[in-house]
N, C-alpha and C positions, 0 to 999 in steps of 0.2 A: 595514556600516561606519556609525558614528554620529559626526557632527560637530556641535558646538554653536557657532552664530554669535550675535552680538548681534542684538537686534531691530532692524529697519531704522530709520534716523533718520526723525523726523517730516517732515523736509524732502523726503523722497522719496515721500511720500504723494501720489498723483495729485490729490487734492482740494485740496492746497495751491496757492496762486496765487503761485508763486515764479518769479522771472525765470530763464530757461533757463541763463544763465551762473552764477548763484548755485547753482541745483540741480545743475549739472554738477560743481561742486566737491564737493558732498556725495556724489554718485554715484561719483566717482572715488575718494574717500577710503574709502567703504564697499566698493567693489569690491576695492581693495587690501587692506583689513582682512580680508575673506573669503578672498582669495587666500592671505594669510599664514597664517591659521588652518587652511585646508585643507592647505597645504604642511607645516605643523608636525604635522598629524595624519597625514601620509604618505598622503593620499588618492590612490587609483590605480584605474584600470579596465584590465582586460586582455582585453577583448572588443570586437567591433564590434557595432553595433546600439543599441537603445534603452537608456537609463539611467533607471531609475525613481527619482525623488526624492520620498520621503515626508517632507514638511515639517510639523513641528508648530510653530506660531507661539504662543509664550507671551508675551502682552503684558506690558509693564513695570508697568502699573497697571490699575485697574479701569474706565477709560474704555471706552465702547462703540466697537468698530471693526467694519467689515465685511470679510468674507474676501476679496473681490475686490481691494479697495484694498491690503490687507495683502500679498497675493501680488504685486501690481504693484509695491509698494514694495521687494520683494526682488529685482527685476530685476538691479540692480547686483551683488547678492550671488550670484545665479546665474552672472553673467558672471565674477565672481572665482573661483567654484568651477570653472567650465569652463576658465578659464585655468590653474588649478592642476592640473587633470586632463589638460590638453593636448588637449581635445576641443572640437568645435563644440557650442554649447548647443542646436542643433537636435535633438540626440539625446536631450535631457531630456524625460521624460514626468513632469510635476509632479502630485503628489497632496497638495495643501495641506490642513491642518486648523488652524483658528483656535480656540484654547482661549478661553473667556470669562473665566477668572480668571487673575491673574498667577501665575507659576511659584513 
């Protein structure tokens, strides 16, 4: 199954020095957005065990980004996907790949 989510908002980047309450609003909104997208895609799993997430991150512009912060920025997105699947995100085995050029 392939699902396309928007790139995580810059406010969720761990390098941003945003007050926790302000960051929480962005995290909640992005989690809900990813939940809705996954639900509309009819995402489902019908087995127990690990769920491998192969994530291709396509940046919205040519600015340099590092892969660990990009993956961390997607935490709320993972949670939204887990909510849509009805699973605990502890089952996810993430395989991120950050592309250097925009999509």
